[in-house]
N, C-alpha and C positions, 0 to 999 in steps of 0.2 A: 504494500500500500504506500502511496506517495505521501510526502510530508505536507503539512498545511501550506508551506511556502510554495512548493512545486505546484500544487493544485490551484492556489491563489494566483500565481503568475499566469497560468494558462487561462483561468477564468477571467482575470482582469484584462489580459491581452485580447481575448475574444470579445469581451464586453465592449472594449474600446474600438473594436473592428480594426485591429492592427495585426500585421503579420509578424512572424518571428524576426524577419529581416528588418521591419520597421523598428522594433524594440532594440534590436542589435545596433542599428544605426544610431539610435538615441544614446546607447551606452558606449559606442565606439568599439564594438566587437563584431562577431559574425553570428549568423543565425544558428549555427551548430551549438554555440555556447548557450543561447537562449533555450534551445531544445534540451540540452543537458540539465539546465535549471528546472525546466518544466517536467522533466522525467525523473527528477530527484537524483540524478547521477552526479551532480555538481552543485555546490552552494556558492552563491555570489559573495564576493568580499563586501565589507561594510560600505565602501564607497559606491559600489554598484547597487547594493540594496537601497541605499539612500536615494540614488537617482531613480531607481524603479518605483520607490514609494512616491517620489515627487511626480513622476510621469503619470502614475495612476491615481494620484491625490489621495493616498491612504497613509496611515502612520506605519512606521516600521513594526510596531508591536502587532498591529492588525495584519500586516503583510506576512509576518512570520508565524503568528500563533492563532489567528481566528479563521474560521471557515467562512470566507467571504461569499462563497456561492450560496450559502444558506440564507441569504437575504440581509446581511448586515449592512449592505450599501444601498438598499432600496432597489426599485426597478431600474432597469437600464433605460437610457434615453430612447424615446420611441422614434424620433425623427431628427433630421439634420446631421451634418458631418460630425464625426468624432472630434473631441477636443484635440487640438494640435499639440504634439509634444514639442513643437518648435515655438519658442517665444516670438511674438511679433517683432519685426524689425531686427531680428538677429540672423546672422548668416547661418546657413546650414552647411556643416562640414561633414563630408562623407569620405571615408577612406576605403580603398579597394585594393585587393592584392591580385596581381596578374601572375599567372603561372607560365605565360608565354605560348599557350596553346590556343588554337582557334576556338575550341569549345569553352575554354576559360574566359576568353574575351567576350564570347556570346553571352555567357552567364553574367558577366559584369555589366554589359550593355542592358540586358533584361532587367537586372536589379536597379540600375540607374533610371531606367524608364519607369519602373514601378514606384521608385521614390519620387520622381517627377510628378506622377499621377497623384500620389498622396499629398504632396505639397500643393499642387494645383487645386485640389478639392478642399484644402483647409484655408485657402486665401479668400 
């Protein structure tokens, strides 16, 4: 069984209509790291936990120890775009790692296009 943190991260990410890649971009990591957090295979360091709590607007204590899917946050917003993890007027910094293969380049391009779509819908 997964930890409250793991299930809360998955619940909050889905509730905010964000992909693992979106959350990873906010933390400056990759989607595999977020997947490991959500599957309970890895635990975020305190700085990452703090940024995750800020992104989802919950306390560290709630993120780590409460079952947020049980209704502690109230109903999910019914309409409109998800709250942007990017503060207005702030530049978005995205880092990518290229492995030098055409398939790797195609993955990076697809991910940047997805980020562009998220940003376009939050403006």
